[in-house]
C-alpha positions in Angstrom: 32.6 -6.3 -46.7 29.4 -5.2 -46.1 28.2 -2.6 -43.2 28.2 -4.1 -39.8 25.2 -2.0 -37.2 27.0 -1.2 -34.0 24.8 -4.2 -32.0 26.1 -6.3 -34.3 29.8 -5.3 -34.3 30.2 -5.1 -31.2 28.5 -8.1 -29.7 30.6 -9.9 -26.3 32.9 -12.7 -28.2 34.3 -13.5 -24.3 32.6 -13.7 -21.4 34.5 -11.3 -19.7 33.1 -8.6 -22.0 29.5 -9.4 -21.2 28.3 -6.6 -19.4 26.0 -6.4 -16.1 25.7 -10.1 -16.0 28.6 -11.4 -13.8 26.3 -13.5 -11.8 25.5 -15.5 -14.5 28.8 -15.4 -16.7 30.9 -16.2 -13.7 28.7 -19.8 -12.8 28.8 -20.8 -16.2 32.6 -20.5 -16.9 32.8 -22.2 -13.4 30.6 -25.4 -14.8 32.9 -25.2 -18.0 36.0 -25.2 -15.3 34.8 -28.3 -13.9 33.1 -30.4 -16.4 29.9 -30.0 -14.3 27.2 -29.0 -17.2 23.6 -29.1 -17.4 21.8 -30.7 -19.7 19.2 -27.4 -19.9 19.2 -23.7 -19.1 16.9 -21.2 -18.8 18.0 -17.3 -19.9 15.1 -15.1 -18.8 15.0 -11.3 -18.2 14.1 -8.0 -20.3 14.9 -7.2 -23.5 18.8 -6.9 -24.7 20.3 -7.2 -21.9 22.6 -10.5 -23.3 20.6 -13.5 -22.8 21.2 -15.1 -26.4 24.6 -13.6 -27.2 25.4 -15.1 -23.6 24.0 -18.5 -25.0 26.3 -18.7 -27.9 29.2 -18.2 -26.0 28.2 -20.8 -23.9 28.2 -23.0 -26.9 31.3 -21.6 -28.1 33.1 -22.5 -25.0 32.0 -26.1 -24.7 32.8 -27.0 -27.7 35.9 -24.8 -28.0 39.0 -27.0 -29.3 41.4 -24.4 -27.4 39.9 -24.2 -24.2 42.6 -25.0 -21.8 46.1 -22.8 -21.1 49.6 -24.0 -19.4 49.8 -22.3 -15.9 52.3 -22.9 -13.1 49.6 -25.6 -11.9 49.4 -27.2 -15.2 47.1 -27.1 -17.9 43.7 -25.8 -16.8 40.6 -25.1 -18.7 40.1 -21.1 -19.2 36.2 -21.3 -19.3 36.4 -18.9 -22.3 36.2 -19.5 -25.9 39.1 -19.2 -28.0 37.7 -17.5 -30.9 40.5 -18.9 -33.5 39.2 -22.7 -33.6 37.3 -23.7 -36.1 34.6 -24.5 -33.9 34.3 -21.3 -32.7 34.5 -19.6 -36.0 31.3 -21.7 -37.3 29.6 -20.9 -34.4 30.2 -17.3 -34.7 29.3 -17.2 -38.2 26.3 -19.4 -37.7 27.4 -22.1 -39.9 27.8 -24.8 -37.5 25.7 -28.1 -37.7 26.0 -28.7 -34.1 24.5 -25.6 -32.7 21.3 -25.4 -33.8 18.9 -21.6 -32.8 15.1 -21.6 -33.5 12.8 -19.2 -32.5 9.9 -20.4 -31.1 7.6 -17.8 -32.1 7.2 -18.9 -35.6 7.8 -22.4 -34.4 5.7 -23.1 -31.5 3.9 -25.9 -33.1 3.7 -29.6 -32.0 5.2 -30.9 -35.4 8.4 -28.6 -34.9 9.1 -30.1 -31.0 8.3 -33.7 -33.0 11.1 -33.0 -35.5 13.2 -31.9 -32.5 12.9 -34.9 -30.6 14.1 -36.8 -33.0 17.4 -35.2 -34.4 18.0 -34.8 -30.8 18.9 -38.5 -31.1 21.8 -38.2 -33.7 25.4 -37.2 -32.8 26.9 -34.6 -33.4 28.5 -33.8 -37.0 31.6 -32.3 -35.7 31.8 -31.4 -32.0 31.8 -32.6 -28.7 28.0 -31.1 -28.1 24.7 -30.5 -30.0 23.6 -27.6 -28.3 19.7 -26.0 -28.8 19.2 -22.7 -28.7 15.6 -21.9 -28.3 14.2 -17.9 -28.8 11.3 -16.3 -26.6 10.8 -20.5 -25.9 6.9 -19.1 -24.1 6.1 -18.4 -27.6 5.1 -22.3 -27.7 1.8 -24.1 -27.2 0.8 -26.3 -24.5 1.0 -28.9 -26.9 4.7 -28.5 -27.8 5.5 -27.6 -24.3 4.5 -30.7 -23.6 5.8 -32.6 -26.3 9.3 -31.1 -25.2 9.2 -32.4 -21.4 10.3 -35.8 -21.5 13.3 -34.8 -24.1 14.2 -31.9 -21.6 14.3 -34.3 -18.5 16.1 -36.9 -20.1 17.8 -35.6 -22.8 20.9 -37.5 -24.6 24.2 -36.8 -22.9 25.9 -35.0 -26.2 22.9 -32.9 -26.2 22.6 -29.2 -23.9 19.2 -27.0 -24.4 19.8 -23.3 -23.5 16.0 -21.6 -23.6 15.6 -17.6 -23.6 12.6 -15.8 -22.6 11.5 -12.0 -21.6 8.2 -13.8 -19.6 9.1 -16.3 -17.3 5.7 -16.3 -16.0 4.5 -17.8 -19.2 6.6 -20.9 -18.8 5.1 -23.9 -17.4 6.2 -24.8 -14.2 7.2 -28.2 -15.1 9.2 -26.8 -18.0 11.3 -24.7 -15.3 11.5 -27.5 -13.2 13.4 -29.2 -15.6 16.0 -26.4 -16.4 19.0 -24.6 -14.4 17.4 -20.9 -13.9 19.7 -17.4 -14.6 18.1 -14.4 -14.4 19.3 -11.5 -16.7 19.1 -7.6 -15.2 18.8 -4.4 -16.4 21.8 -2.5 -17.0 22.7 0.6 -14.7 23.5 3.7 -16.6 27.1 3.8 -15.4 27.5 0.1 -17.1 25.7 1.3 -20.2 27.6 4.6 -20.1 30.6 3.1 -20.4 29.8 0.5 -22.7 29.0 3.6 -25.2 32.1 5.1 -24.2 34.5 2.5 -25.3 32.3 2.2 -28.6 32.7 6.3 -29.3 35.9 6.1 -28.8 36.8 3.4 -31.0 34.3 4.5 -33.7 35.8 8.3 -33.6 32.9 9.5 -32.1 33.1 13.0 -30.7 30.3 13.3 -27.6 30.4 13.8 -24.0 29.7 12.1 -21.0 26.1 13.9 -20.5 25.1 12.8 -24.3 26.1 9.4 -23.1 24.1 9.5 -20.1 21.0 10.8 -21.9 21.8 7.8 -24.3 21.5 5.8 -21.5 18.4 7.1 -19.7 16.6 6.7 -22.8 17.4 3.0 -23.0 16.0 2.0 -19.7 18.5 -0.2 -19.2 19.1 -2.1 -22.2 22.7 -2.2 -24.0 21.4 -3.1 -27.3 18.8 -0.4 -27.5 21.5 2.0 -26.5 23.9 1.0 -28.9 21.2 0.9 -31.5 20.2 4.6 -30.5 23.7 5.7 -30.5 24.1 4.4 -34.3 20.5 6.3 -35.2 22.2 9.5 -33.5 25.2 9.3 -36.0 23.8 8.5 -39.1 21.6 11.9 -38.3 23.9 14.0 -36.6 27.0 12.9 -37.8 30.1 11.8 -35.8 29.8 15.4 -33.9 27.3 14.2 -31.0 26.2 17.7 -29.0 23.3 17.6 -26.2 21.3 19.9 -28.8 21.8 17.8 -31.7 20.9 14.7 -30.0 17.3 16.1 -28.6 16.2 17.8 -31.2 17.1 14.0 -33.0 15.4 12.2 -30.5 12.5 15.1 -29.9 13.6 15.6 -26.3 12.5 18.9 -24.6 15.0 21.5 -24.8 17.4 21.4 -21.3 16.4 25.1 -20.9 12.8 24.9 -21.1 12.7 22.0 -18.5 15.1 23.8 -16.5 12.3 26.9 -16.6 9.5 23.8 -16.2 11.0 22.7 -13.6 12.2 25.8 -11.4 8.1 27.0 -12.2 7.4 24.2 -10.4 9.8 24.0 -7.6 8.4 27.9 -7.1 4.7 26.8 -7.7 4.6 29.8 -10.4 1.8 28.4 -12.5 1.9 30.5 -14.9 5.8 30.4 -15.5 5.1 26.5 -15.9 2.5 26.7 -18.3 4.2 29.3 -21.0 7.3 26.7 -20.8 5.0 24.1 -21.8 3.2 26.1 -24.4 6.9 26.7 -25.6 7.5 23.0 -25.9 4.9 22.4 -27.7 5.3 25.1 -30.3 8.6 23.9 -30.7 7.3 20.3 -32.0 8.7 18.4 -28.6 7.7 15.0 -27.6 5.8 16.2 -24.3 5.4 12.3 -23.4 9.0 12.1 -23.5 9.2 15.7 -21.9 7.0 14.1 -19.3 9.0 11.0 -18.4 12.5 13.6 -18.1 10.2 15.5 -15.4 9.5 11.8 -13.7 13.3 11.3 -13.7 14.3 14.4 -12.3 12.1 14.4 -9.3 12.7 10.9 -8.6 16.1 12.1 -8.0 15.2 15.3 -6.4 13.6 12.9 -4.1 16.2 10.5 -3.3 18.8 13.9 -2.3 15.9 15.0 -0.4 16.0 11.5 1.5 19.5 11.3 1.6 22.3 13.2 0.4 24.2 10.4 0.4 22.2 8.8 -2.1 24.1 10.7 -5.0 25.4 7.1 -6.7 21.8 5.9 -7.3 20.6 9.0 -9.1 20.5 9.1 -13.2 21.1 13.0 -13.7 24.6 13.6 -15.2 27.1 13.8 -12.4 27.9 17.7 -13.5 24.8 18.9 -12.3 24.7 16.7 -8.5 25.8 20.0 -6.5 23.0 21.7 -8.2 20.6 18.9 -7.9 21.7 19.2 -4.0 20.6 22.6 -3.2 16.9 22.0 -5.3 16.4 19.3 -3.0 16.8 21.7 0.3 13.9 23.5 -1.0 11.4 20.3 -1.3 10.3 18.0 1.7 9.9 14.4 0.6 6.4 14.2 1.0 5.7 17.4 -1.4 7.9 15.2 -4.3 6.1 12.0 -3.4 2.8 13.5 -4.3 4.4 15.4 -7.4 6.2 12.0 -8.4 2.7 10.4 -8.3 0.8 13.1 -10.0 3.1 13.1 -13.2 2.9 9.1 -13.1 -0.8 9.5 -13.1 -0.7 12.0 -15.9 1.3 10.2 -18.0 -1.0 6.9 -17.6 -3.8 9.3 -18.8 -1.5 10.3 -21.6 -1.1 6.8 -23.1 -4.8 5.9 -22.7 -6.6 9.3 -23.5 -4.5 11.1 -25.6 -4.1 14.9 -25.2 -0.8 15.1 -23.9 -0.8 19.2 -23.5 -4.1 19.0 -21.9 -3.2 16.1 -19.2 0.5 18.2 -18.5 -1.3 21.5 -17.8 -3.7 19.9 -15.6 -0.7 18.2 -13.6 0.8 21.8 -13.3 -2.5 23.1 -12.0 -2.4 19.9 -9.5 1.6 20.2 -8.6 0.7 23.9 -8.2 -1.9 23.5 -5.4 0.3 20.9 -3.2 1.2 22.8 0.2 3.5 21.6 2.4 2.6 19.5 4.7 3.5 20.4 8.9 5.4 17.1 9.9 3.3 15.0 12.1 6.2 15.6 15.5 5.5 19.5 15.1 1.4 19.3 15.3 2.1 16.9 18.1 4.2 19.3 19.9 2.2 22.2 19.3 -0.8 20.4 20.9 1.2 19.8 24.0 2.0 23.7 24.2 -1.7 24.7 24.2 -2.7 22.0 26.4 0.2 23.5 28.9 -1.4 26.7 28.6 -5.1 25.1 29.7 -2.8 23.3 32.3 -1.5 26.6 33.6 -4.3 28.0 34.8 -4.7 25.0 37.4 -1.2 24.7 38.3 -2.1 23.5 42.0 -3.5 20.3 40.0 -0.2 18.8 38.5 -1.3 18.2 35.1 0.5 20.4 32.9 2.6 18.3 30.2 6.2 18.5 29.4 7.5 17.9 25.6 9.4 15.4 24.9 11.3 16.3 22.0 13.0 13.1 21.4 10.0 11.2 21.1 8.8 9.8 18.0 5.4 11.0 16.8 3.3 8.0 17.6 4.7 7.5 21.1 4.0 11.8 21.2 0.3 10.9 20.1 0.5 7.9 23.0 2.0 10.3 26.0 -0.8 13.2 24.5 -3.9 10.7 25.2 -2.5 9.2 28.0 -2.0 12.7 29.3 -5.2 13.9 28.6 -6.7 11.1 30.2 -5.2 11.4 33.0 -6.4 14.8 33.3 -10.0 14.5 32.1 -9.4 11.6 34.8 -8.3 13.8 37.5 -11.2 16.7 36.6 -13.5 13.9 37.1 -12.7 12.9 40.3 -12.3 16.6 41.8 -15.8 16.9 40.0 -17.2 13.7 41.9 -15.3 15.2 45.3 -17.4 17.8 44.8 -20.6 16.2 44.5 -20.0 14.1 46.7 -19.3 17.0 49.3 -22.8 18.4 47.9 -24.3 15.2 48.3 -22.8 14.5 51.7 -24.0 18.3 53.0 -27.4 17.6 51.0 -27.5 14.3 53.1 -26.1 15.7 56.3 -28.6 18.5 56.6 -31.4 16.0 55.6 -30.1 14.1 58.6 -30.1 17.1 60.7 -33.9 17.7 59.5 -35.0 14.1 60.2 -33.3 13.9 63.6 -35.0 17.4 64.4 -38.6 15.9 63.2 -40.0 12.8 64.7 -40.2 9.9 62.0 -44.0 9.4 61.5 -45.7 5.8 62.3 -46.1 3.6 59.3 -49.7 3.1 61.3 -50.9 6.2 59.1 -49.5 4.2 55.5 -52.8 5.2 53.9 -52.5 9.1 54.6 -49.0 8.3 54.4 -49.1 7.0 50.7 -51.9 9.5 50.0 -49.7 12.3 50.2 -47.2 10.2 48.3 -49.2 9.6 45.4 -50.2 13.6 45.7 -46.4 14.5 44.8 -46.2 11.9 42.7 -48.6 13.2 40.7 -47.0 16.6 40.4 -43.0 15.1 39.8 -43.7 12.0 38.0 -47.3 11.8 36.3 -46.6 8.4 34.7 -45.8 6.4 37.9 -48.9 8.1 39.7 -51.6 7.3 36.8 -49.7 4.1 35.5 -48.5 1.4 37.9 -49.2 3.0 41.0 -52.6 3.7 40.1 -54.8 1.4 42.3 -51.5 0.6 44.3 -52.0 -1.2 47.6 -49.2 -0.1 50.1 -48.4 -3.2 53.0 -46.2 -2.8 56.2 -44.0 -5.8 55.7 -41.4 -4.1 58.8 -40.6 -1.3 60.7 -38.8 0.0 57.9 -40.2 -1.5 54.7 -43.3 -1.4 52.6 -44.7 -3.6 49.9 -46.4 -1.8 47.4 -48.9 -4.2 46.2 -50.1 -3.0 41.9 -53.3 -4.0 40.8 -53.1 -7.1 38.5 -53.7 -5.3 35.7 -50.5 -3.0 35.8 -46.8 -4.0 34.8 -43.7 -2.9 36.4 -41.3 -3.6 33.6 -40.9 0.2 33.0 -40.2 0.9 36.2 -36.2 1.0 36.4 -34.3 1.8 39.6 -34.4 5.7 38.7 -37.9 5.2 39.4 -38.0 2.9 42.1 -35.5 5.5 43.8 -38.3 8.1 43.1 -40.9 6.5 45.3 -38.1 5.8 47.9 -37.1 9.4 48.2 -40.9 10.4 48.4 -41.7 7.8 51.0 -38.6 8.7 53.1 -39.3 12.3 53.2 -43.0 11.9 54.2 -42.4 9.4 57.0 -39.5 11.1 58.5 -36.9 7.8 58.0 -35.2 6.0 55.2 -37.4 3.0 54.2 -36.9 0.0 51.8 -40.0 -0.9 49.1 -40.9 -4.0 47.2 -43.3 -4.1 43.6 -45.5 -6.9 43.7 -48.5 -7.3 41.5 -51.8 -8.5 42.9 -53.6 -12.1 41.9 -56.0 -11.7 39.2 -59.5 -12.3 39.5 -60.2 -15.9 38.0 -63.6 -16.4 36.5 -65.0 -20.0 35.0 -66.6 -20.5 32.0 -69.8 -22.3 32.6 -69.9 -23.4 29.3 -66.4 -25.1 28.9 -65.4 -25.4 32.6 -62.4 -23.9 32.0 -60.5 -21.0 34.0 -59.7 -17.5 33.0 -58.2 -14.3 33.8 -60.2 -11.1 34.0 -58.2 -8.2 32.1 -58.9 -4.7 32.9 -56.5 -2.2 31.2 -56.7 1.6 30.9 -56.1 3.2 27.8 -53.1 4.7 29.6 -52.1 1.0 30.5 -52.2 -0.2 27.1 -50.2 3.1 25.7 -47.8 2.1 28.1 -47.1 -1.7 27.0 -47.0 -0.5 23.7 -44.4 1.7 24.2 -42.3 -1.1 26.1 -43.3 -3.7 23.3 -39.9 -4.8 21.8 -41.2 -4.5 18.0 -42.3 -1.4 18.5 -40.3 0.3 20.9 -37.3 0.2 17.9 -39.9 1.9 15.2 -40.2 4.8 17.5 -37.0 5.5 18.3 -36.1 5.0 14.4 -38.7 7.6 13.6 -38.6 9.8 16.3 -42.1 9.3 17.0 -44.5 8.6 20.3 -48.0 6.9 20.7 -51.0 8.5 20.6 -53.7 6.7 20.8 -54.6 2.4 21.3 -57.9 1.4 19.4 -58.5 -2.4 20.1 
């Protein structure tokens, strides 16, 4: 008998032997027992997780001639193939005419599907069902899928389609909607290790759990890859497998050197890390594989740094668990996350550009520059402490802030902001209080002064206005030489004055502040509070003798034109933009 590789020799022959896909096998067995079979199935998931194997088991189970057993409740279906009847043996050997396996990667055209549509009309040659297993079905052309649609929707009662693919997203929705959908999942490391241990015991292979765990990690959740890798190691190193010869065969980094490298990273020893990396390169180790091991190692550390109870999720051997927990205490979760991010970015750069050692050296330099970050709540508490010290100098104001250790960082920030805001408002109100006191004192003094001085009569308003203009020329020349030039004050009442400005003057620039200056000067000169109203004089009207139309006589001074230009909606933004001013206006 010819040699049979592990992946073929140890292919499951019963549903119970399938590893890690219980959610699929249990459903299929229930359908077989209850005879509620679908007409089309879609198996999808990663490579090497059992899609084709389960399809063959299903084909054997529905055609098995001895699929029942006698129990206390009577004769019931087992849902398992017996592997002893003619149907099971023929399907296992691949010689059954009623189980047709197709590779859609090499038979992807419309002609193949047309032949299939004609053949499904034929009854099974020997058994109950004719099973079509179409592997890599996503490789079919659009025309091929279209030709398959009608047959999938209404196949003959004796036909069952089972399609397998690793690319579920490439299957048209019209196909998926006509099938029962089953997802096959990656296997966890413990499931692969358990299966490898069973194979090793039966094959007489001497090994330990660390070696099997390493093989499981290298297989990335695919049992077939793990079985093939185990066979390769046996062929290369013999049936005595140790961690050293496995690492040497696979081109992995030495455990000691990897330990040195991680210790250098933990201690921020850049020189030691670069030396360990160089030694790995000298020994001919695959640096890309070394990088993968580092990523997995720091991932385990991050899990344990988050919670010591997550030990079931780590991929490292259980014998290293105690050391890993001690190491995880030396790192913060934030720093481990940044290390993993740097290493993953380095892995992408190596795949794209090569130069593995150069990129790894750069990664070590980046990792070495990472500093432990200060927790946000610690920063907030320090800010609160500073605020307390500042507020301690004003104890009677009652603005000191209590530290709230059980408050979340975001709430602490809100607390600090509100406390600082309240203190600012308190200080502002104090300033306003002081200012109001000062204003009141000044007002009282002014009142006293006014009471001591007899108010002047508005009958002498021209003289009063002349004094006001003299004061404004010193304090507000823009007002005196602009809007108020040529202005004429008119008494409107006991304490109200109308100021009639020249018809060519502009009052648009006289804001509340400028108006208040005029009121203050008038009140000060008169000796009592007054109110003012600014109005424009009526323009002189001339009649054009030729046209008979009237027009306003416009007389503007250079100062007026300058002021008007500065207030222009189009010119003002330009002046603000360039921080400029108008020197002269030429007409």
